[in-house]
N, C-alpha and C positions, 0 to 999 in steps of 0.2 A: 504494500500500500504506500503510494507516493503522494506527498503533499507539496504544494508550492505556496509561498507567501508573497503577497503583493502589498506594499505599503504606498499610499498615495499622499502626495503633498509636496509643494515647492519648498516648504521649510526644511524638509529633509535634504533635498538636493543642493540647497545653498549652504548647508551646514549650520542653519539656525538652531536646529534640534538634532539630537542623536537618535537614530532608530533603535531604541531598546526593545520595542515590541517584538521584532522579528526574532531576536536572540531568545527572549523568554518563550515565545510560542514554539520555536524549534525544539527547545528543551522539553517542553510539556508534551509535544507530539511524540518525540523520541521515547518518552517514558511509557507510552502506551503501545509502542511498536510501529509507529508511523515514521517513515524516513522522509526528510525534507529534501526534495530534488533541487530546488532553486529558491533564492530570495531575490526579489526585484523591487526597486524603488522607482516610482514614476511620478511625473509632474501632474499638476492639476490641469490636464489637457485631455479632451475627449478622445482624440485619435491615439494618443499615447497609451491611455488606459485600455482602449479597445484592442490595440495591438498586443498589449501585455496579457489580456484575457485570452486572446486567440492562441498565443504561444503557450500559455500555462495549461490550457485545456488539452493541448496535444501531448504534454509531458506528464501531467499529474492526474491523480484520481480525486484529490481534494484540493481546492483552491481557496485559501483564506486571505481575505482582503481587509485592510484596516485604513481608516482615514477618509476624509472628504465627505462626511455625513452631517456637517453642521448646517445651520439655518441660513448662512450667507451665500451670495452668488458665486463665490469661488469654490464652494463645496458642490461638486458635480457628480459624485460617485453614483447616487441613486438614479439620476437621469441617464448616465452612461450605461448602467446595468440594465435599465429598462430598454434602452436601444439595443444592447447586445442580445437580450433575450426576446426582443420584439414584443414588449408588453406595454400596456397602458398603466394608469395609476388608479389606486383606490385609497381611501382614508381608512386606516385600520383603527377600530374603536379601542382595542386593548392598548395600543401604543398611545392613542390620544388621551386615554384615561391616565396613563402614567405621566404624560406631559402635564396634565392638569394637577395631579397630585404633587408633582415637584414644584410647580409654580405656587400652589397654595401653601406648601410647606415653608417656602421662603418669602411668602406674602408679596409676590411680584405679579403685576398684571400680565394676563395671557393675551398676547396679540397674535394676529393672523400668521406672521412669519414663524412664530413658535408652533402654532397648530399645524403648520405645513410639515413639521418634523414627522407627523404621523402619516403622511402620504408616502405610499410604498408601491413598487411595481406590483401589478395585480396578480401575478402568478407566483409570487414568492410566499414562503411561510415566514411569518413574523415571530421572532423570539424577543419577548419584551425585555428591554434594558431597564433593570430596576435601579440603576445608579445614574441615569442620564436621560436626556430627551431623544437621542438618536436611537432608533430601533435597530436590532440585529436582523438581518435578512438571510434566509436559507433558500437557495435555488438548486434545482436538480435538472440535468439534461444529459442524455446519452450516457447514463450511468456515472456521470461526474457530479460532484457536489461543489457548490460555490457558497461561501459564507462571507457576508459583508458585515464588518463590525466597526464601531467607533474607534478613532485613533487615540482617544484619551486612555492612557495605560490602565488605570484601575477599573474603568468600565469594561475594557477588553478582557482583562484578567478574570473578572467575575463571570463574564459570559463564557469564556473558555472553560473555566473550572466547573461552573454549575450546569452548563448546557452543552457546549460543543463537544468537549472531550468525552463525556459520558455517552452522548449519542453515537459518536464515531466508534467508541470501544464496544458498545452493545450491538452495533449493526454489522460489524465486520469481524471476521476471524483474523486477528492480528498476530504476527510473530512476536516472540520475546526479543528484546534488544538489551544486552547486558554490557555495561561499561565498568572497567576497573582502572583507576588512575594511580600512578606512582610518581611522586614528586621527587626529583633529584636536584642536586645543587653542586656547584664547584666542578662541573665537568661540561665541556662543550658538546653540542649536538652531534657533531661528526665523530668525536672520540667515543661518545656514548653508543652511537650506532655501531661502531667497530667492535666495542666490547660485547654487545649482545647480538651480533650478526648471526651466529649459529642458532640462537633461540628464535630469532625472527624468521629465519629460513625454515624452521621446523613447524611454524604455525599452520594449522589446517586452513582451508579456503574460507571457512565461515568465521574465522577470527582474524581481525586486522589490528595492526599496531601503528599508532600515530605519534609523531614527535611534535610537542608544543613548546617551543623555546620562548623564554622571557627573562631578560636581564640577569644572567648568571644562574638561571634555573631552566630545567627542561622537564615538562610533564610528559610522561609516557602514558598513553591511553590504549588499553586493550579493549576492543569492541567485538562482541560476538552476536550473531543473529541465528535464531532457530526456533523450534517449536516447544522445546522443553526447557523452561527457565532454570530448574534445579541442575540439570545436566550442564547447561551452559555456564552457570556460576562455578560449578566444580572444575570444568575445563579451564576456564579463564584463571581461576585461582592457582591451578597447577603451573601455568606459564608465568603468572605474576610472581610466584615464589621463586621460580628459576631465575627470573630477571633480578629480583631483589638479592638473591644469593650471589649472583655474578657481580653486581655493582653495589654491594651493600654499604661500602664506605661513602658512597655519594647519595644514598637514599635518605630523604628527610622523613617521608611518611607515605603510606600506601592508601591515601584518601584523596578525594578530589577537593582539596581545600587550598587556599593561598598560603604562602610562606608565613605570613604573620600569624595566621590562625594556628598553624602547626607549632610555631614558637610559643604562643599562648598556652596551647594544650601541654606542651613539654614542660613549661615553667609551672603550670598549675599542678601537674602531677608531682612535681618536686617541691611544691609550696614556696616558690621563688617569686620575688616582686621586681618590678621594673619601673624606671622613670626615664624621662627624656629631657634633653637640653638642646633645643634647636635654634639655629640662627637662619641660615639660608633656606632651609626646608620649610620654615614658617608654620610648623605644626602639622606638616603632611604626614610625618611618621606617627604622630599621635592619632591622626585621623585614620590611618590604615589600621591601627590597633583597635581603636574604640568603635569601629563599625561592626565589630563582632560581639555578639551576646556573650556574657560571662567574662569579658576581659577585665572587669573591675577586681576580680580576685587576684589578678597578676599586676595590672597596670595601675599605679597609684597616681600618676599625673606627671606634670613637667612644666617647663618654661619655654616660651618663645622669646629669646633675648637677643634682639638685633643690636641695640645700642650698647656701647662700652659700659655705660652706667648700670644697665641691668645685668650684664654679665658679671659685674663686680658685686652689686648689691644682692642679687638673687642667688647666683651660683658661686660666689666667693672667688672669682678670678682676680688675681692680683693686678693692681694698677700698673705695677712695673712690668708685668708680663705683657700686657696689652701695649704698653708704650714701646717696649723693646722688640717684640716679635710680631705685633699686630694681631687682629682678630682671627685671621686665616693662617693658623700656624699649629704645629704639633703641640707646643707648650700651652697655647690657649685652649685648644680643644681637650687636651688632657685635664686641665684644671676645671673645665666645664663639666666633664664626665665625673670626675672625682668630687666636684662640688655638689652635683646632683645626688650622688650616693650619700654624701654627708648631710645635706640639708633636707633631702626628701626621704632619707632613711630607708632606701630600697637595697635589694641585693645586687641588682645590676642597673646600669644606666647607659644610655646612648647619647652621644654628643656630636653635633654636626655644625661646622662653620666653613663657609666657602663663598665663592663669587659666582652667583648663579647667572649673572649677565642680564641683558646683552652688553652692558658696559660695566665699568668699575674695576676692570683688570689693570694690571701693571706688567712691566717687562718680566719681573721675577715671579709674579703671581697673576698669570693671564686668566681671563674669563674661563670658567670651568674647573678652576682649582678648588678642590674641596678636601678638607681634613675631617676625618671621622675617628672618634675614639669610643671604645667600649670598655666600661669599667665593671669589675666585680669588687667585692670588699677586699680582695687580696691582689688584684692584678688590673693593669690598664694596658690596652693595646690601641695604638694609634696608627693610622695609615693615610697617606695622601693619594687622591685620585685626580686625574686630569681628564675632564669630560669635554663637552663641546661648548659652543657659544649660544646654545638654545636653552633659554631659561627653564621652561617646563620640563624638558628632557633632563636637564641637570638636577632638578628637584627630584624627579622620579628615580633617576639613576642613583642619586645620593641615598634616598630612602632604601632602595633595594640593596645597595652595598652595605648600608648600616645593618640591615636585618641579617644579611649573610654573615657579617662579622660577629654579630650577636650569636647567631646559630653556631658558628665555629667555636666561640668561647664556651658556650653552654656544653657542647660536646666534649671539649677539652677538659672542662671541669668535672664532667660526669665520669 
């Protein structure tokens, strides 16, 4: 069973918003055994949408469409779908009642343009959107299913979870799709591939191995497709353990979680605490950590100390150190990390100070120069990195490098 996702909206194509809908939908479809054949983003243009629908119908069994269902003139999805299926329009009473309820709830006047939200192609099945005014529309033709949903993420998610996925799962006999992820670090993709080449070559046709590299990390994903979920899980686990045994010194965890979550879990298991002292990363490392539930048992907090005065008053960096070596130096970042340990009373601390750019560099400290220190109560490790002149990339690479250094020290201490 193959699906295709079409997202509609000029705002996606000009980069005004990021298409998170497709990634979320693809993951949910995969969980019930539906493979996504293609994801396409199209503009608010009738011909472009029609062309995408024609192509998708040739490739996929289920076509999921999001966006372009608002009440304004630039929202043309309904009209385009009516044209594609050669249908007229009707006013759906169930959809209209939901529109009325929403406007009554927020005590807003219901005008004609809002009532038109309940106008739908007369041959579709309406699935009432309980969280918004734009209805979900289900079409069928030539044994193909088309579903048009609002582009607002939480509206789409509720419709997928409560209506679309259960309908698809109950209607079709779907295969099981099993994934197993192994997170590795401190080894390049090509070197990793060489190490596990024999294992990869021995995989049966229904099990595939994918390499997903990211800033000093490589996720290995084993994917298996078949009819018996339990047999697939057992097969995948055998190959996963072979890989783990082969490259065990590089394996962080055999779960599909990001590096910072793996570190949180590792520290939680050992009852360890962490603080951060950030300058050029501006709290980004703290953000990565605190986005995960349960982080509070490990992460106690930290400081974003840009100015010399804050490095001194909050973290205890010596005035003489800053005057002699500057903020971007081994000496300063070491005192920042050790100051975080002392003042925040944690077992470990991360400190980062650098020149993120695009300006502010000097001949001896060009843009992209970043010093990172990791401290425990007994040891401090500091290292300099030379990144690019791209500010956002430098911040992300600094955070990834800091987490890798923390992981290495945790392993060394264990």
